[in-house]
N, C-alpha and C positions, 0 to 999 in steps of 0.2 A: 568102317568107322575108325577114327583114330583111337588106338587102344587106351591111351592116357585119358582122352576125353570120356571114353566109355567108363573107365574107372572112376573119374570125377563124378559122372552122372550117378553111378551106383552109390558113391559116398554121399552125394547130395540127397538121394532118395532115402538112405538110411538115416541121415541127419534129420530129415523131415519127420520120419516115423518116430525117432527117438525124442524129438522136440514135442510132437503131439502126445506121446506117451507121458512125458514129464509134465506137460500142461494138464493132462487128465488126472494124473496122480496128485498133483498139487491142488487142483480144484476140488477133488473128492475129499482130500484131507481136510479142507476148510469147510466143506458143505456136503454132507452125506446124502441129502435129498435133491441133489442136482439133477436136472433133466437133460435128456440127450439134445434137446434144442438149445439149451444153455451152453452145453459143451460145443456144439457146432458154432455158436456165436463166438465163444472164446477162442476156438481154433481157426475161425474164419474159413470154414469149409462147409460143404453141403451136409445136410442132415444124415444122408446115407453113409457118407465117408466118416463122419463122427461116430456113427453107430458101429462101423467096421473097426475103427480104432479101439472103441470101448470093448467090443467082443474079443479082440486080440488080447487086451489086458486081462479079461476074465479067463480066457483060455490059457494064458501064461501063469495064472494063479496069483496075479498081482492085486486083483479086486474080487471081493465077494459081493454077490447081489442078494438082497432080501426084499421080498414083495411086501408092500405096505398097503393100507386101505386106499380106496378110491383109485385102484389101478395105478398106483405109484410104486416106485422102486427106491430102495435105499442102497447106497453103494459104500463099501468099507474097504480100506486098504488092508491087505493081509500083511503079516510080518515080511513076506517076500516082497510085497509092494513097497513097504517102507524102505527096505534095503535097496530096491531098484531105484526108488526116487532119489535117495542119497547118491547113488552111483551116477545116475544120469545128470544130476545137478553139478557134480564135480566135473564130469566129462564135458558137459555143455560149456561150463566156464573155461575149461582148458582149451577146447576146440575153438571156441569163439575168439580167444586171445590169439591162438596160433593162426587162425584164418585171417584175422585182422592184420597181423604182422606180415604174413605172406602176401596178402593182397596189397598192403601199403608198399612193400618193397617192389613188387612188379609194376605198380602204378607210378611210383617215383621214377623208375627207369624209363617208362614210356613218356612221362611228362618232361623229363630232362631232355630226351631226344626231340620232343616236340618243340622245345624252346630253341634247340640248335637248328631245327629245320623250319623255324618260323611258322609252326602250326599252332597258333595261339587261340583259335576258336574251334572247339570240339563238340561233336554231337554224340551223346550217349546212345547206344543201341541196346535197349533193354532196361526196364525198371527192375531194380534188385538192390540187395544189400551191398553188392560190389559197387554199384553206381553211387550209393551214399558215401562209401569210403572214398571213391574217386573224386567226389565233389570237394571233400576236405583236402585231399592231396593236391587237387588242381589249384586251389587258392594259394598254396605254398609256392607254386611255380608260376604264378600270375597267368594261369591258363583260364580262359573264359569258356564256360559251358553254355551253349546256346539253347539247349533243351534236350529232350529225349524222344527217340523214335521207338515206338513199341506198338505193333498192331494188335497185341493181346491185352493192352491195358485200357480200362474203360473210363479213366478219369482224365481231365484236361490238363492237370498240372502235376508235377512231381518235383520236389525240392524247390518249390516256388517258381518253377520254370515250366514252359509249355511242353506238352506231350503231343506228338503227332502219330496218327495211326498209319499214315502213308508217307513214304519217302518223298513223293512228289510234292508234298506240302512243306518240306524242310528246305532251309536255305541259310547261307551265311556262315558256313563252317569250312574249316580247312581239312578236317579228317574226322572219321567216325571212330568211336571207341566201343569195342564189344564189351557190354556189361551184363548181358543176359546170362542167367544161370539155369533156366528151365528149358528154353528152346534155342540154345546157343547155335547149333549147326544151321537151324532153319533161318535165323536172322542173319547169320553170316552169309549164307547162300543168297538170300534176298538182296542184301546190301551190295554184294559183288556183282550180281546180275543186273541190278537197276542203277548202280552208281559206279561203274567200272573205272572212271577216271579219278575218283576220289579214294584215297587209301583208307582202309579200316585197320585200326590198331588193336592188337589182341594181347591182353595181359597174360603173362606166362602162367599165372595161377589157374587159368582155365584149361590148360593142357591142350590147346588147339594150335596146330602148326599151320 
């Protein structure tokens, strides 16, 4: 595996855990009788994963649990939890800005080259935050996004454009743009094996060569 890609994947994994931790701490600060099911809904994850995140917060000393009547539990932030919430909030805002700026720079380079090569119709490969940023940058370069290919996305539209689960159903694009953050290598490999005559463009921020 590409070393830089491996590092990016680790960073993405840590970012997910930090984001989940911040969401839990913020939710419990507002509502001490929150349920694990409610946390799962807030995090948009399975109940078991939400429970795992919650246990990590307890084990780290960020949250204190107290049993209440009717088999309910009350959750409280510890002083350490309040400190961690403040740190994660500042870190999240900083990393979000830095990521947006880095992603925008790499996408601007790609779309500038697309205009020179007359690649004006682009297919996103992967539903993600990167694709959302790319849709904004594409408008600035008069690049048309035809839709998104993502075999792991269960909805029919993304950014008000169609989503296809199979490459065989896509059509009308000059190049693909790798925008996946979770299964990057898998989608890249599938695109190249199924669509060898059409180039796939890779933003430098993904760390994939």
